[in-house]
C-alpha positions as CSV (number, residue, x, y, z in Angstrom):
1,M,33.9,15.8,-24.4
2,A,34.9,14.2,-27.8
3,A,33.2,16.9,-29.8
4,P,32.4,20.6,-29.5
5,E,28.7,20.0,-30.3
6,M,26.0,18.1,-28.5
7,M,24.3,16.4,-31.5
8,G,25.2,12.8,-30.8
9,V,27.4,10.5,-32.9
10,T,27.2,12.8,-35.9
11,S,29.1,15.5,-33.9
12,M,32.0,13.1,-33.4
13,C,32.1,12.3,-37.1
14,R,32.3,15.9,-38.1
15,F,34.9,16.7,-35.5
16,W,37.1,13.7,-36.3
17,L,36.4,14.0,-40.1
18,W,35.0,10.5,-40.3
19,H,32.8,9.3,-43.2
20,E,29.8,7.1,-43.2
21,R,31.9,4.0,-42.4
22,G,33.1,5.6,-39.2
23,Y,29.5,6.6,-38.2
24,H,28.3,3.0,-38.3
25,S,31.4,1.9,-36.4
26,L,30.6,4.3,-33.6
27,L,27.0,3.0,-33.5
28,H,28.3,-0.5,-33.0
29,F,30.8,0.7,-30.4
30,F,28.2,2.2,-28.2
31,R,25.9,-0.8,-28.5
32,S,28.7,-3.4,-28.0
33,R,28.6,-5.9,-25.2
34,A,32.4,-6.3,-25.2
35,Y,32.6,-4.0,-22.2
36,G,30.3,-3.4,-19.3
37,Y,29.3,-0.4,-17.2
38,G,31.0,-1.7,-14.1
39,E,34.3,-2.2,-15.9
40,L,34.4,1.4,-17.2
41,L,33.3,2.7,-13.8
42,G,36.2,0.9,-12.1
43,V,38.7,2.2,-14.6
44,W,37.6,5.8,-14.0
45,Q,37.5,5.5,-10.2
46,R,41.0,3.9,-10.1
47,F,42.3,6.6,-12.4
48,V,40.9,9.3,-10.0
49,L,42.4,7.7,-6.9
50,D,45.8,7.2,-8.6
51,Q,46.2,11.0,-9.1
52,G,46.7,11.5,-5.4
53,V,44.7,14.8,-5.3
54,A,41.8,13.6,-3.0
55,V,41.1,15.7,0.1
56,E,41.6,13.6,3.3
57,V,40.4,14.5,6.8
58,E,41.7,12.3,9.6
59,G,42.7,9.6,7.1
60,R,39.3,9.6,5.3
61,C,38.6,10.7,1.7
62,V,35.9,13.4,1.5
63,V,32.9,12.3,-0.7
64,L,29.8,14.3,-1.4
65,G,26.4,12.8,-2.4
66,D,23.1,14.2,-3.6
67,H,20.3,13.9,-6.2
68,T,19.7,15.9,-9.3
69,R,16.6,15.9,-11.5
70,V,16.8,16.2,-15.3
71,V,13.9,17.1,-17.5
72,K,13.1,14.4,-20.0
73,D,9.8,14.0,-21.9
74,G,10.4,10.9,-23.9
75,G,7.4,8.6,-23.9
76,R,9.6,5.5,-24.4
77,M,12.7,6.6,-22.6
78,P,13.7,4.3,-19.6
79,G,13.6,5.9,-16.2
80,V,11.3,8.8,-17.0
81,V,8.8,9.4,-14.2
82,S,6.7,12.4,-12.9
83,L,8.8,14.5,-10.6
84,R,8.3,17.5,-8.3
85,E,11.0,20.0,-7.5
86,T,10.7,23.6,-6.3
87,S,13.5,26.0,-7.0
88,E,13.9,29.8,-6.8
89,T,16.8,29.9,-9.3
90,Q,15.4,27.7,-12.1
91,R,12.6,28.3,-14.5
92,K,11.3,24.7,-14.9
93,P,7.8,24.0,-13.4
94,S,7.3,22.4,-10.1
95,Y,5.9,19.2,-11.6
96,F,7.6,17.8,-14.7
97,R,8.6,14.6,-16.4
98,G,12.2,13.6,-16.1
99,Q,14.8,11.4,-14.6
100,C,16.1,11.4,-11.0
101,W,19.9,10.8,-10.8
102,G,21.8,9.9,-7.7
103,A,25.5,10.9,-7.7
104,V,28.6,10.7,-5.5
105,G,31.7,12.8,-6.1
106,L,35.2,12.9,-4.7
107,V,36.5,16.2,-3.3
108,I,39.9,17.1,-4.7
109,G,42.3,19.9,-4.0
110,S,42.1,21.3,-0.5
111,L,39.4,22.4,1.9
112,A,40.2,26.0,1.2
113,G,39.8,25.6,-2.6
114,C,38.3,22.3,-3.7
115,F,36.4,20.8,-6.6
116,C,33.9,17.9,-6.6
117,L,34.8,15.3,-9.2
118,P,32.0,12.8,-10.2
119,L,32.7,9.2,-9.2
120,E,29.4,7.6,-10.2
121,L,25.9,8.6,-11.4
122,R,22.9,6.3,-11.6
123,I,19.2,6.7,-12.3
124,H,17.4,6.2,-8.9
125,Q,13.8,6.1,-10.0
126,G,11.8,4.3,-12.6
127,F,13.2,0.8,-12.0
128,K,9.9,-1.0,-12.7
129,H,10.4,-3.2,-15.7
130,P,7.4,-3.2,-18.1
131,G,5.4,-6.4,-17.7
132,E,7.0,-7.5,-14.4
133,E,4.4,-9.3,-12.4
134,Q,6.2,-9.5,-9.0
135,P,7.9,-6.2,-8.2
136,E,10.2,-5.8,-5.2
137,P,8.2,-5.5,-1.9
138,P,8.1,-1.9,-0.7
139,A,9.3,-3.0,2.8
140,T,12.7,-4.3,1.3
141,R,13.0,-1.7,-1.4
142,P,15.8,0.9,-0.6
143,N,14.7,4.5,-0.7
144,L,16.4,7.3,-2.6
145,A,18.6,8.2,0.4
146,E,19.8,4.7,0.9
147,R,20.7,4.3,-2.8
148,V,23.1,7.2,-2.7
149,V,24.7,6.0,0.5
150,Q,25.1,2.5,-0.9
151,M,27.0,3.9,-3.9
152,A,29.4,5.6,-1.6
153,L,29.8,2.5,0.6
154,N,30.5,0.3,-2.5
155,F,33.3,2.8,-3.5
156,A,34.8,2.7,0.0
157,V,34.7,-1.1,0.4
158,G,35.8,-1.8,-3.2
159,Y,39.0,0.3,-2.9
160,N,39.6,-0.2,0.8
161,R,39.5,3.5,1.5
162,P,37.5,4.9,4.5
163,I,35.5,7.9,3.6
164,V,33.4,10.7,5.1
165,L,30.2,11.2,3.2
166,V,28.7,14.7,3.5
167,L,25.0,15.0,2.8
168,D,22.2,17.5,3.2
169,A,19.2,17.4,5.5
170,Y,17.2,15.1,3.2
171,F,19.6,12.2,4.2
172,G,19.2,12.7,7.9
173,I,17.2,9.5,8.5
174,G,17.9,6.5,10.6
175,A,18.4,4.1,7.7
176,V,21.3,6.2,6.4
177,F,23.2,5.9,9.7
178,R,22.5,2.3,10.1
179,L,23.8,1.6,6.6
180,A,26.9,3.7,7.3
181,R,27.8,1.5,10.3
182,S,26.9,-1.8,8.7
183,V,30.4,-2.5,7.2
184,Y,33.4,-2.4,9.6
185,S,37.0,-2.4,8.5
186,I,39.2,-4.7,10.5
187,V,42.4,-3.1,9.0
188,F,41.4,0.5,10.0
189,K,39.4,-0.6,13.1
190,Q,36.5,1.6,12.3
191,P,33.5,1.7,9.9
192,Y,34.3,2.3,6.3
193,M,32.0,5.2,6.1
194,M,31.3,8.2,8.4
195,V,28.2,10.2,7.6
196,L,27.8,14.0,8.2
197,T,24.4,15.6,7.6
198,R,22.4,18.6,8.7
199,A,19.6,17.9,11.2
200,I,16.1,19.2,10.7
201,K,14.6,21.8,13.1
202,N,12.6,19.5,15.3
203,T,15.4,16.9,15.9
204,V,15.6,15.7,19.5
205,G,18.2,13.5,21.2
206,Y,18.3,11.6,24.5
207,F,20.7,11.2,27.3
208,Q,21.5,7.7,28.6
209,A,18.9,6.4,30.9
210,P,19.9,6.1,34.6
211,P,20.2,2.6,36.0
212,K,17.0,1.0,37.1
213,P,16.5,1.1,40.9
214,P,16.9,-2.3,42.7
215,G,13.6,-4.2,43.0
216,R,11.8,-2.2,40.3
217,R,9.9,-4.3,37.8
218,G,10.3,-4.1,34.1
219,P,13.3,-3.9,31.7
220,Q,16.0,-1.3,31.8
221,A,15.0,2.0,30.1
222,L,16.9,2.8,26.9
223,Y,16.4,6.5,26.7
224,G,16.8,9.1,29.4
225,E,16.0,12.8,29.4
226,K,14.9,14.3,26.1
227,V,16.9,17.2,24.6
228,Y,15.4,19.6,22.1
229,L,18.5,20.6,20.2
230,R,17.1,23.9,18.9
231,E,16.6,25.0,22.5
232,C,20.3,24.7,23.2
233,F,20.9,27.9,21.3
234,D,19.1,29.7,24.2
235,Y,22.2,29.0,26.4
236,P,25.1,31.0,24.9
237,H,27.4,30.2,27.8
238,L,27.6,26.6,26.5
239,F,29.2,27.7,23.2
240,Q,32.8,28.5,22.6
241,T,34.0,31.0,19.9
242,V,36.6,29.8,17.3
243,E,37.8,30.9,13.9
244,C,36.3,28.8,11.1
245,Q,36.2,28.6,7.3
246,V,32.5,29.1,6.4
247,Y,31.9,28.9,2.6
248,G,35.3,30.1,1.8
249,K,35.5,33.0,4.3
250,T,37.1,33.0,7.7
251,E,34.8,34.2,10.5
252,A,34.2,33.8,14.2
253,V,31.8,30.9,14.9
254,Q,30.3,29.7,18.1
255,L,30.4,25.9,18.5
256,M,29.1,23.3,20.8
257,S,29.0,19.5,20.5
258,V,27.3,16.8,22.5
259,G,26.9,13.0,22.0
260,L,23.3,11.9,22.3
261,L,21.1,8.9,21.6
262,W,18.9,9.3,18.5
263,K,15.9,7.1,18.2
264,P,15.7,6.5,14.4
265,P,19.0,4.5,14.3
266,G,18.8,3.6,18.0
267,D,22.5,4.6,18.5
268,W,24.8,7.3,19.6
269,L,25.4,10.3,17.3
270,L,27.5,13.4,17.6
271,F,25.4,16.6,17.4
272,V,27.3,19.8,16.5
273,L,25.6,23.1,17.1
274,A,27.0,26.2,15.4
275,I,26.1,29.9,15.2
276,T,27.5,31.5,12.0
277,S,26.8,34.7,10.2
278,R,24.2,32.8,8.2
279,G,22.3,31.7,11.3
280,P,22.2,28.7,13.6
281,I,22.7,25.2,12.3
282,V,22.7,21.7,13.8
283,L,24.8,18.9,12.3
284,M,24.7,15.1,12.9
285,C,27.7,12.8,12.6
286,S,28.1,9.1,13.0
287,D,31.6,9.5,14.4
288,L,31.7,10.7,18.0
289,R,35.4,11.6,17.8
290,L,35.1,14.1,15.0
291,S,36.1,17.7,15.9
292,P,33.2,20.2,15.8
293,L,35.3,22.7,13.9
294,T,36.1,20.0,11.2
295,A,32.4,19.1,11.0
296,V,31.4,22.7,10.2
297,E,34.2,23.1,7.6
298,L,33.3,19.8,5.9
299,Y,29.6,20.7,5.7
300,C,30.4,24.1,4.2
301,I,31.9,22.4,1.1
302,R,28.7,20.4,0.4
303,P,27.5,23.0,-2.2
304,R,30.4,21.9,-4.4
305,I,28.3,19.0,-5.7
306,E,25.7,21.5,-6.9
307,L,28.5,23.1,-9.0
308,M,29.4,19.7,-10.3
309,F,25.7,19.2,-11.4
310,D,25.7,22.6,-13.1
311,G,28.9,21.8,-15.0
312,L,27.6,18.4,-16.1
313,K,24.3,20.0,-17.4
314,T,25.5,23.2,-19.0
315,L,29.2,22.7,-19.9
316,I,29.7,19.1,-20.7
317,G,26.1,18.3,-21.7
318,A,26.2,14.9,-19.9
319,F,22.4,14.6,-19.8
320,R,21.7,15.7,-23.4
321,F,21.2,12.2,-24.7
322,R,18.2,11.1,-26.7
323,F,17.9,7.4,-26.0
324,W,14.6,5.5,-26.4
325,T,13.4,2.2,-27.7
326,Q,10.2,1.1,-29.4
327,K,10.2,-2.1,-27.3
328,L,9.1,-0.1,-24.2
329,P,5.4,0.8,-23.9
330,R,4.7,4.5,-23.7
331,H,4.9,5.8,-20.1
332,S,1.8,7.1,-18.3
333,R,1.8,10.7,-17.4
334,R,-0.2,10.1,-14.2
335,P,2.1,10.1,-11.1
336,T,0.1,7.2,-9.6
337,S,1.0,5.0,-12.5
338,N,4.8,5.4,-12.1
339,R,6.7,2.6,-10.6
340,H,9.7,3.8,-8.6
């Protein structure tokens, strides 16, 4: 953003008409230890919140989270691993070398016309330090989904702002919902984070188990009758038709919501079933009090983070850096040799 070109420090020198002395000063600036990443990140996040343009739903800021993969083939560039990503709209191969970035963004404007502003981006793969003899045990190592949720949770706790985190179906796992309910706000009398995701097709829920009959041996059952959520679409009389904003257009949507037990987190979740012009969809939410209409409208703004990634890649050139160091050994191109 400091220069019209994407050629590194030399672009800034040409744009600001600096000579050789200014070039070396910029090199020292970017390598300086007088400031840290956390300090710069805090200044940016406070600046965004102070503008007062964040979209709020039921007193919660709306935050989007996802991963993006950037092609990088540097042999001595940190965080470069073998990745796989299939896409019908991009020309890159299915398997490539690159970096996996996790990002969270704040939704600003309004639900009818909003924009996703980046809050934080971090590399989420390739943490294995060269020469480390005792890596983190796989059982305690957070997965990719948990790392994105932890970024959003740190933002909510750090600024004492409850948020609703909207994610895609990749994040619909038990660890995400357990992490979302792990930090409770005494001031707001609710968890700092509410998670809204899309459920996969074979998701099942359970009603509460009936009380154990007197005299029956064994512990009380935890789960009752199983419910296949996709089969609920076969009963149209259970749905009610309402007007809803679906990807920027107002249309009639059939909605149904039910609170069920879900085994992965071992807790109650709100399941929202909707029939739109694009087909049926099942959403999962950690807040049982959320309106089904609000849940559908919130999930329909999730693609805004994809537009944010596209702007960072093509307009700003945020990932066009060429950083490497000779102190790192050359990476192996074999996927089994990567340390995530």
